[in-house]
py3Dmol code that shows the C-alpha trace and the ligand (Angstrom):
import py3Dmol

protein = """\
ATOM      1  CA  UNK A   1       5.227 -59.705 -28.505  1.00  0.00           C
ATOM      2  CA  UNK A   2       8.420 -59.334 -30.462  1.00  0.00           C
ATOM      3  CA  UNK A   3      10.255 -62.243 -31.953  1.00  0.00           C
ATOM      4  CA  UNK A   4      13.817 -61.355 -31.520  1.00  0.00           C
ATOM      5  CA  UNK A   5      15.341 -64.227 -33.644  1.00  0.00           C
ATOM      6  CA  UNK A   6      16.885 -64.845 -37.012  1.00  0.00           C
ATOM      7  CA  UNK A   7      20.329 -66.189 -38.066  1.00  0.00           C
ATOM      8  CA  UNK A   8      21.708 -62.595 -37.827  1.00  0.00           C
ATOM      9  CA  UNK A   9      21.259 -62.340 -33.948  1.00  0.00           C
ATOM     10  CA  UNK A  10      23.629 -64.682 -32.117  1.00  0.00           C
ATOM     11  CA  UNK A  11      22.077 -66.519 -29.324  1.00  0.00           C
ATOM     12  CA  UNK A  12      24.683 -65.037 -26.945  1.00  0.00           C
ATOM     13  CA  UNK A  13      23.198 -61.687 -27.447  1.00  0.00           C
ATOM     14  CA  UNK A  14      19.653 -62.879 -26.911  1.00  0.00           C
ATOM     15  CA  UNK A  15      19.893 -65.800 -24.571  1.00  0.00           C
ATOM     16  CA  UNK A  16      16.823 -65.510 -22.388  1.00  0.00           C
ATOM     17  CA  UNK A  17      13.618 -63.624 -23.377  1.00  0.00           C
ATOM     18  CA  UNK A  18      13.275 -60.408 -21.634  1.00  0.00           C
ATOM     19  CA  UNK A  19      10.109 -59.168 -20.484  1.00  0.00           C
ATOM     20  CA  UNK A  20       8.824 -55.981 -19.119  1.00  0.00           C
ATOM     21  CA  UNK A  21       5.868 -56.165 -16.708  1.00  0.00           C
ATOM     22  CA  UNK A  22       6.086 -52.571 -15.676  1.00  0.00           C
ATOM     23  CA  UNK A  23       3.695 -50.439 -13.616  1.00  0.00           C
ATOM     24  CA  UNK A  24       2.740 -46.873 -13.723  1.00  0.00           C
ATOM     25  CA  UNK A  25       5.669 -44.587 -14.333  1.00  0.00           C
ATOM     26  CA  UNK A  26       7.704 -47.020 -16.469  1.00  0.00           C
ATOM     27  CA  UNK A  27       5.093 -47.420 -19.228  1.00  0.00           C
ATOM     28  CA  UNK A  28       5.842 -46.086 -22.644  1.00  0.00           C
ATOM     29  CA  UNK A  29       3.444 -43.644 -24.074  1.00  0.00           C
ATOM     30  CA  UNK A  30       2.987 -43.891 -27.838  1.00  0.00           C
ATOM     31  CA  UNK A  31       0.818 -41.785 -30.092  1.00  0.00           C
ATOM     32  CA  UNK A  32      -2.017 -44.468 -29.728  1.00  0.00           C
ATOM     33  CA  UNK A  33      -1.815 -46.126 -26.391  1.00  0.00           C
ATOM     34  CA  UNK A  34       0.196 -46.501 -23.427  1.00  0.00           C
ATOM     35  CA  UNK A  35       2.151 -49.833 -23.363  1.00  0.00           C
ATOM     36  CA  UNK A  36       2.455 -51.213 -19.722  1.00  0.00           C
ATOM     37  CA  UNK A  37       3.623 -54.882 -20.729  1.00  0.00           C
ATOM     38  CA  UNK A  38       5.979 -56.053 -23.304  1.00  0.00           C
ATOM     39  CA  UNK A  39       7.932 -59.124 -24.070  1.00  0.00           C
ATOM     40  CA  UNK A  40      10.627 -60.320 -26.436  1.00  0.00           C
ATOM     41  CA  UNK A  41      11.164 -63.920 -27.608  1.00  0.00           C
ATOM     42  CA  UNK A  42      14.910 -64.982 -27.585  1.00  0.00           C
ATOM     43  CA  UNK A  43      17.110 -67.981 -27.769  1.00  0.00           C
ATOM     44  CA  UNK A  44      15.403 -69.807 -24.668  1.00  0.00           C
ATOM     45  CA  UNK A  45      12.125 -69.903 -26.765  1.00  0.00           C
ATOM     46  CA  UNK A  46      14.080 -71.713 -29.588  1.00  0.00           C
ATOM     47  CA  UNK A  47      15.843 -74.091 -27.094  1.00  0.00           C
ATOM     48  CA  UNK A  48      12.790 -74.753 -24.862  1.00  0.00           C
ATOM     49  CA  UNK A  49       9.786 -73.946 -27.050  1.00  0.00           C
ATOM     50  CA  UNK A  50       6.155 -73.340 -26.171  1.00  0.00           C
ATOM     51  CA  UNK A  51       6.531 -73.002 -22.274  1.00  0.00           C
ATOM     52  CA  UNK A  52       8.546 -69.845 -22.923  1.00  0.00           C
ATOM     53  CA  UNK A  53       6.021 -68.446 -25.186  1.00  0.00           C
ATOM     54  CA  UNK A  54       3.269 -69.296 -22.643  1.00  0.00           C
ATOM     55  CA  UNK A  55       5.189 -67.560 -19.876  1.00  0.00           C
ATOM     56  CA  UNK A  56       5.820 -64.468 -22.029  1.00  0.00           C
ATOM     57  CA  UNK A  57       2.321 -64.213 -22.981  1.00  0.00           C
ATOM     58  CA  UNK A  58       1.573 -64.320 -19.299  1.00  0.00           C
ATOM     59  CA  UNK A  59       3.502 -61.005 -18.995  1.00  0.00           C
ATOM     60  CA  UNK A  60       1.518 -59.451 -21.824  1.00  0.00           C
ATOM     61  CA  UNK A  61      -1.524 -60.295 -19.763  1.00  0.00           C
ATOM     62  CA  UNK A  62       0.134 -58.523 -16.829  1.00  0.00           C
ATOM     63  CA  UNK A  63       1.470 -61.317 -14.663  1.00  0.00           C
ATOM     64  CA  UNK A  64       4.823 -60.919 -12.937  1.00  0.00           C
ATOM     65  CA  UNK A  65       7.678 -63.346 -12.631  1.00  0.00           C
ATOM     66  CA  UNK A  66       7.312 -65.530  -9.620  1.00  0.00           C
ATOM     67  CA  UNK A  67      10.984 -66.707  -9.657  1.00  0.00           C
ATOM     68  CA  UNK A  68      13.741 -64.787  -7.844  1.00  0.00           C
ATOM     69  CA  UNK A  69      15.612 -62.251  -9.877  1.00  0.00           C
ATOM     70  CA  UNK A  70      18.450 -61.952  -7.400  1.00  0.00           C
ATOM     71  CA  UNK A  71      18.952 -65.573  -6.791  1.00  0.00           C
ATOM     72  CA  UNK A  72      22.735 -65.434  -7.188  1.00  0.00           C
ATOM     73  CA  UNK A  73      22.688 -63.481  -3.937  1.00  0.00           C
ATOM     74  CA  UNK A  74      22.085 -66.757  -2.145  1.00  0.00           C
ATOM     75  CA  UNK A  75      24.147 -69.476  -3.541  1.00  0.00           C
ATOM     76  CA  UNK A  76      25.344 -68.348  -6.986  1.00  0.00           C
ATOM     77  CA  UNK A  77      26.120 -71.757  -8.131  1.00  0.00           C
ATOM     78  CA  UNK A  78      22.644 -73.083  -7.333  1.00  0.00           C
ATOM     79  CA  UNK A  79      20.394 -72.345 -10.199  1.00  0.00           C
ATOM     80  CA  UNK A  80      17.271 -73.688  -8.194  1.00  0.00           C
ATOM     81  CA  UNK A  81      17.496 -70.781  -5.816  1.00  0.00           C
ATOM     82  CA  UNK A  82      15.380 -68.927  -8.431  1.00  0.00           C
ATOM     83  CA  UNK A  83      12.488 -70.970  -7.389  1.00  0.00           C
ATOM     84  CA  UNK A  84      12.528 -70.240  -3.518  1.00  0.00           C
ATOM     85  CA  UNK A  85       8.973 -68.568  -3.569  1.00  0.00           C
ATOM     86  CA  UNK A  86       6.862 -70.934  -5.544  1.00  0.00           C
ATOM     87  CA  UNK A  87       9.024 -73.709  -6.434  1.00  0.00           C
ATOM     88  CA  UNK A  88       8.107 -75.357  -9.788  1.00  0.00           C
ATOM     89  CA  UNK A  89       4.543 -74.413  -9.410  1.00  0.00           C
ATOM     90  CA  UNK A  90       3.034 -72.068 -11.925  1.00  0.00           C
ATOM     91  CA  UNK A  91       4.655 -71.275 -15.293  1.00  0.00           C
ATOM     92  CA  UNK A  92       5.341 -67.808 -14.316  1.00  0.00           C
ATOM     93  CA  UNK A  93       7.870 -69.288 -11.870  1.00  0.00           C
ATOM     94  CA  UNK A  94       9.253 -72.169 -13.933  1.00  0.00           C
ATOM     95  CA  UNK A  95       8.083 -72.318 -17.352  1.00  0.00           C
ATOM     96  CA  UNK A  96       9.709 -75.637 -18.802  1.00  0.00           C
ATOM     97  CA  UNK A  97       8.691 -79.053 -17.454  1.00  0.00           C
ATOM     98  CA  UNK A  98      10.854 -79.352 -14.197  1.00  0.00           C
ATOM     99  CA  UNK A  99      12.934 -82.135 -12.673  1.00  0.00           C
ATOM    100  CA  UNK A 100      10.155 -83.307 -10.723  1.00  0.00           C
ATOM    101  CA  UNK A 101       7.639 -83.732 -13.339  1.00  0.00           C
ATOM    102  CA  UNK A 102       5.245 -81.296 -14.936  1.00  0.00           C
ATOM    103  CA  UNK A 103       3.932 -78.724 -12.390  1.00  0.00           C
ATOM    104  CA  UNK A 104       3.404 -75.549 -14.342  1.00  0.00           C
ATOM    105  CA  UNK A 105      -0.388 -75.428 -13.410  1.00  0.00           C
ATOM    106  CA  UNK A 106      -1.167 -71.878 -12.748  1.00  0.00           C
ATOM    107  CA  UNK A 107      -1.957 -70.755  -9.193  1.00  0.00           C
ATOM    108  CA  UNK A 108      -5.493 -69.747  -8.420  1.00  0.00           C
ATOM    109  CA  UNK A 109      -4.534 -66.223  -7.749  1.00  0.00           C
ATOM    110  CA  UNK A 110      -3.187 -65.913 -11.339  1.00  0.00           C
ATOM    111  CA  UNK A 111      -6.224 -67.455 -12.785  1.00  0.00           C
ATOM    112  CA  UNK A 112      -8.398 -65.002 -10.867  1.00  0.00           C
ATOM    113  CA  UNK A 113      -6.333 -62.156 -12.132  1.00  0.00           C
ATOM    114  CA  UNK A 114      -7.021 -63.348 -15.612  1.00  0.00           C
ATOM    115  CA  UNK A 115     -10.663 -63.607 -14.892  1.00  0.00           C
ATOM    116  CA  UNK A 116     -10.575 -67.428 -15.266  1.00  0.00           C
ATOM    117  CA  UNK A 117     -12.087 -67.527 -11.812  1.00  0.00           C
ATOM    118  CA  UNK A 118     -14.816 -65.128 -11.380  1.00  0.00           C
ATOM    119  CA  UNK A 119     -15.142 -63.084  -8.273  1.00  0.00           C
ATOM    120  CA  UNK A 120     -18.196 -65.021  -6.979  1.00  0.00           C
ATOM    121  CA  UNK A 121     -16.213 -68.182  -6.879  1.00  0.00           C
ATOM    122  CA  UNK A 122     -13.614 -66.792  -4.430  1.00  0.00           C
ATOM    123  CA  UNK A 123     -14.471 -66.867  -0.681  1.00  0.00           C
ATOM    124  CA  UNK A 124     -13.256 -63.890   0.815  1.00  0.00           C
ATOM    125  CA  UNK A 125     -12.494 -63.404   4.637  1.00  0.00           C
ATOM    126  CA  UNK A 126     -11.256 -60.627   6.729  1.00  0.00           C
ATOM    127  CA  UNK A 127      -8.249 -61.840   8.660  1.00  0.00           C
ATOM    128  CA  UNK A 128      -8.619 -59.151  11.365  1.00  0.00           C
ATOM    129  CA  UNK A 129     -12.090 -60.355  12.332  1.00  0.00           C
ATOM    130  CA  UNK A 130     -12.441 -63.506  14.529  1.00  0.00           C
ATOM    131  CA  UNK A 131     -14.656 -66.074  12.875  1.00  0.00           C
ATOM    132  CA  UNK A 132     -14.972 -69.775  12.098  1.00  0.00           C
ATOM    133  CA  UNK A 133     -16.176 -70.743   8.655  1.00  0.00           C
ATOM    134  CA  UNK A 134     -16.592 -73.748   6.519  1.00  0.00           C
ATOM    135  CA  UNK A 135     -15.832 -73.879   2.824  1.00  0.00           C
ATOM    136  CA  UNK A 136     -16.411 -76.215  -0.002  1.00  0.00           C
ATOM    137  CA  UNK A 137     -13.791 -75.810  -2.748  1.00  0.00           C
ATOM    138  CA  UNK A 138     -13.419 -77.534  -6.092  1.00  0.00           C
ATOM    139  CA  UNK A 139     -10.149 -78.227  -7.646  1.00  0.00           C
ATOM    140  CA  UNK A 140      -8.634 -74.937  -8.681  1.00  0.00           C
ATOM    141  CA  UNK A 141      -7.966 -76.032 -12.304  1.00  0.00           C
ATOM    142  CA  UNK A 142     -11.553 -77.094 -13.280  1.00  0.00           C
ATOM    143  CA  UNK A 143     -13.425 -74.851 -15.504  1.00  0.00           C
ATOM    144  CA  UNK A 144     -16.814 -75.636 -14.045  1.00  0.00           C
ATOM    145  CA  UNK A 145     -18.739 -73.040 -11.967  1.00  0.00           C
ATOM    146  CA  UNK A 146     -17.741 -73.677  -8.452  1.00  0.00           C
ATOM    147  CA  UNK A 147     -15.873 -72.002  -5.581  1.00  0.00           C
ATOM    148  CA  UNK A 148     -12.289 -72.496  -5.934  1.00  0.00           C
ATOM    149  CA  UNK A 149     -10.280 -70.276  -3.659  1.00  0.00           C
ATOM    150  CA  UNK A 150     -10.223 -68.906  -0.106  1.00  0.00           C
ATOM    151  CA  UNK A 151      -8.635 -65.424   0.235  1.00  0.00           C
ATOM    152  CA  UNK A 152      -8.006 -64.157   3.563  1.00  0.00           C
ATOM    153  CA  UNK A 153      -7.187 -60.578   3.761  1.00  0.00           C
ATOM    154  CA  UNK A 154      -4.303 -59.848   6.161  1.00  0.00           C
ATOM    155  CA  UNK A 155      -3.961 -56.085   5.430  1.00  0.00           C
ATOM    156  CA  UNK A 156      -4.320 -53.674   2.649  1.00  0.00           C
ATOM    157  CA  UNK A 157      -1.347 -55.312   0.680  1.00  0.00           C
ATOM    158  CA  UNK A 158      -1.293 -59.102   1.785  1.00  0.00           C
ATOM    159  CA  UNK A 159      -3.605 -61.967   1.559  1.00  0.00           C
ATOM    160  CA  UNK A 160      -3.446 -65.647   2.285  1.00  0.00           C
ATOM    161  CA  UNK A 161      -4.784 -68.026  -0.304  1.00  0.00           C
ATOM    162  CA  UNK A 162      -5.965 -71.591   0.158  1.00  0.00           C
ATOM    163  CA  UNK A 163      -6.740 -73.824  -2.934  1.00  0.00           C
ATOM    164  CA  UNK A 164      -7.276 -77.431  -3.736  1.00  0.00           C
ATOM    165  CA  UNK A 165      -4.711 -78.828  -6.053  1.00  0.00           C
ATOM    166  CA  UNK A 166      -5.697 -81.954  -7.964  1.00  0.00           C
ATOM    167  CA  UNK A 167      -3.786 -83.981 -10.396  1.00  0.00           C
ATOM    168  CA  UNK A 168      -4.118 -82.790 -13.953  1.00  0.00           C
ATOM    169  CA  UNK A 169      -1.938 -82.781 -17.141  1.00  0.00           C
ATOM    170  CA  UNK A 170       0.058 -79.763 -15.709  1.00  0.00           C
ATOM    171  CA  UNK A 171       0.406 -80.836 -12.116  1.00  0.00           C
ATOM    172  CA  UNK A 172       2.093 -84.295 -11.448  1.00  0.00           C
ATOM    173  CA  UNK A 173       2.729 -83.437  -7.787  1.00  0.00           C
ATOM    174  CA  UNK A 174      -0.845 -82.395  -7.059  1.00  0.00           C
ATOM    175  CA  UNK A 175      -2.820 -85.169  -5.409  1.00  0.00           C
ATOM    176  CA  UNK A 176      -5.890 -83.608  -4.116  1.00  0.00           C
ATOM    177  CA  UNK A 177      -4.545 -81.727  -1.265  1.00  0.00           C
ATOM    178  CA  UNK A 178      -4.463 -78.040  -0.217  1.00  0.00           C
ATOM    179  CA  UNK A 179      -1.856 -75.601  -1.241  1.00  0.00           C
ATOM    180  CA  UNK A 180      -1.491 -72.270   0.826  1.00  0.00           C
ATOM    181  CA  UNK A 181       0.350 -69.238  -0.289  1.00  0.00           C
ATOM    182  CA  UNK A 182       0.875 -65.557   0.705  1.00  0.00           C
ATOM    183  CA  UNK A 183       0.092 -62.856  -1.955  1.00  0.00           C
ATOM    184  CA  UNK A 184       1.610 -59.466  -1.852  1.00  0.00           C
ATOM    185  CA  UNK A 185       1.141 -57.591  -5.160  1.00  0.00           C
ATOM    186  CA  UNK A 186       2.949 -54.474  -3.811  1.00  0.00           C
ATOM    187  CA  UNK A 187       6.126 -56.682  -4.131  1.00  0.00           C
ATOM    188  CA  UNK A 188       7.732 -56.118  -7.611  1.00  0.00           C
ATOM    189  CA  UNK A 189       8.260 -58.683 -10.275  1.00  0.00           C
ATOM    190  CA  UNK A 190      10.834 -61.323  -9.529  1.00  0.00           C
ATOM    191  CA  UNK A 191      11.036 -60.298  -5.804  1.00  0.00           C
ATOM    192  CA  UNK A 192       8.529 -62.682  -4.332  1.00  0.00           C
ATOM    193  CA  UNK A 193       4.940 -61.412  -4.848  1.00  0.00           C
ATOM    194  CA  UNK A 194       3.576 -65.019  -4.308  1.00  0.00           C
ATOM    195  CA  UNK A 195       5.176 -67.118  -1.501  1.00  0.00           C
ATOM    196  CA  UNK A 196       3.933 -70.752  -0.871  1.00  0.00           C
ATOM    197  CA  UNK A 197       3.533 -71.383   2.986  1.00  0.00           C
ATOM    198  CA  UNK A 198       4.364 -74.966   3.619  1.00  0.00           C
ATOM    199  CA  UNK A 199       2.972 -76.872   6.651  1.00  0.00           C
ATOM    200  CA  UNK A 200       5.329 -77.557   9.565  1.00  0.00           C
ATOM    201  CA  UNK A 201       6.016 -81.270   8.558  1.00  0.00           C
ATOM    202  CA  UNK A 202       7.070 -80.275   5.006  1.00  0.00           C
ATOM    203  CA  UNK A 203      10.666 -81.347   4.295  1.00  0.00           C
ATOM    204  CA  UNK A 204      11.245 -81.401   0.574  1.00  0.00           C
ATOM    205  CA  UNK A 205      12.915 -78.705  -1.414  1.00  0.00           C
ATOM    206  CA  UNK A 206      10.864 -76.414  -3.799  1.00  0.00           C
ATOM    207  CA  UNK A 207       7.479 -77.138  -1.972  1.00  0.00           C
ATOM    208  CA  UNK A 208       7.141 -80.609  -3.405  1.00  0.00           C
ATOM    209  CA  UNK A 209       5.464 -81.642  -0.293  1.00  0.00           C
ATOM    210  CA  UNK A 210       3.910 -78.131   0.839  1.00  0.00           C
ATOM    211  CA  UNK A 211       0.360 -79.491   0.374  1.00  0.00           C
ATOM    212  CA  UNK A 212      -1.946 -79.741   3.382  1.00  0.00           C
ATOM    213  CA  UNK A 213      -3.405 -83.343   3.503  1.00  0.00           C
ATOM    214  CA  UNK A 214      -6.770 -84.505   4.693  1.00  0.00           C
ATOM    215  CA  UNK A 215      -7.280 -84.056   8.471  1.00  0.00           C
ATOM    216  CA  UNK A 216      -4.228 -81.740   8.739  1.00  0.00           C
ATOM    217  CA  UNK A 217      -4.056 -78.193   9.905  1.00  0.00           C
ATOM    218  CA  UNK A 218      -1.714 -75.227   8.911  1.00  0.00           C
ATOM    219  CA  UNK A 219      -1.113 -72.219  11.240  1.00  0.00           C
ATOM    220  CA  UNK A 220      -0.412 -68.924   9.944  1.00  0.00           C
ATOM    221  CA  UNK A 221      -0.300 -66.118  12.573  1.00  0.00           C
ATOM    222  CA  UNK A 222      -3.791 -65.902  13.910  1.00  0.00           C
ATOM    223  CA  UNK A 223      -5.293 -68.203  11.223  1.00  0.00           C
ATOM    224  CA  UNK A 224      -5.783 -71.991  11.384  1.00  0.00           C
ATOM    225  CA  UNK A 225      -6.675 -73.775   8.109  1.00  0.00           C
ATOM    226  CA  UNK A 226      -8.047 -77.288   8.493  1.00  0.00           C
ATOM    227  CA  UNK A 227      -8.634 -79.725   5.828  1.00  0.00           C
ATOM    228  CA  UNK A 228     -11.632 -81.252   7.343  1.00  0.00           C
ATOM    229  CA  UNK A 229     -13.185 -83.667   4.888  1.00  0.00           C
ATOM    230  CA  UNK A 230     -13.451 -84.584   1.276  1.00  0.00           C
ATOM    231  CA  UNK A 231     -16.726 -84.686  -0.686  1.00  0.00           C
ATOM    232  CA  UNK A 232     -16.144 -86.484  -3.905  1.00  0.00           C
ATOM    233  CA  UNK A 233     -13.523 -84.307  -5.519  1.00  0.00           C
ATOM    234  CA  UNK A 234     -14.037 -81.475  -3.438  1.00  0.00           C
ATOM    235  CA  UNK A 235     -12.452 -80.252  -0.211  1.00  0.00           C
ATOM    236  CA  UNK A 236     -14.305 -79.076   2.968  1.00  0.00           C
ATOM    237  CA  UNK A 237     -12.175 -76.691   4.750  1.00  0.00           C
ATOM    238  CA  UNK A 238     -12.532 -74.903   8.178  1.00  0.00           C
ATOM    239  CA  UNK A 239     -10.882 -71.565   8.531  1.00  0.00           C
ATOM    240  CA  UNK A 240     -10.494 -70.336  12.142  1.00  0.00           C
ATOM    241  CA  UNK A 241      -9.494 -66.671  12.587  1.00  0.00           C
ATOM    242  CA  UNK A 242      -8.772 -65.644  16.236  1.00  0.00           C
TER     243      UNK A 242
END
"""
ligand_1 = """\
1
ZN
Zn 9.224 -63.575 -17.123
"""
view = py3Dmol.view(width=600, height=400)
view.addModel(protein, "pdb")
view.setStyle({"model": 0}, {"cartoon": {"style": "trace"}})
view.addModel(ligand_1, "xyz")
view.setStyle({"model": 1}, {"stick": {}})
view.zoomTo()
view.show()
C-alpha cells in the first residue's frame, strides 16, 4: 500500500487511487516474492477519507472492483452508470456513503473469499440437478456461526448466490429481505464479476428495491427461489431447481 501524497504531488496528477488487482501473467516478480495485488492512495483518499482506504485494502486482499470501468460508454455524463452491476452495495462497488444512505456492507461472496464466512456455512447446490431444498439462513453480516449463503453452481464459471440482508450500520436499505446475485470470477475487475439479479417487480435504480420480500419468488432460468418464512431473524428459503 503506497501513500502517493504530499504537497509536491498536485491532486490533478493523482486524483483517484489506482489499484492493480492482477492475475497470473501480470504479477511483478521481485527478488523476494511475487506481487499480485497493489494499490496506491491518492487525492480521493484525502477528499473522502477512510472508505477509500478500506476499498484499496480490499484490493490488497485480492478483491476486484465491482463498479464498471467503461461506464462512459453508456451515458458519459451519468456518473452513476459506474454502478450498473451492484449499485451502492459493497464498498468494492461504491466506497463512500452513497446518496441513498450507507449501503457499503460487503456482499456474502466477498466475505466468503476473505474467509469471514467459512465453507461449512455456505449451502452449495448444483444448478444442473433437479431438486427442491429448504435452507435456513442467518443475516449475512453477523459473525455468529450460522449458515449465511446459498450458492447454486450454474456452470464451471458462474454461480447464483442468495443471502439475507438485514439492517446494520453499513446497510440502510437492508430490511431483512433476500438479495440474489450472479457471480462470475472469470470476468475481469471492473467488468461485472458480480451482478445483482432483481425480482421482476423491482423498479428503482441501483438495485435499491432489488430485495426479495417474504412470500415472494424470484425465477432465474431453471431456478426458483422462494422466501418461504421468517424464523426470528433468520430466513427460511426454498430453492427449486428444475
Ligand atoms: Zn478499486
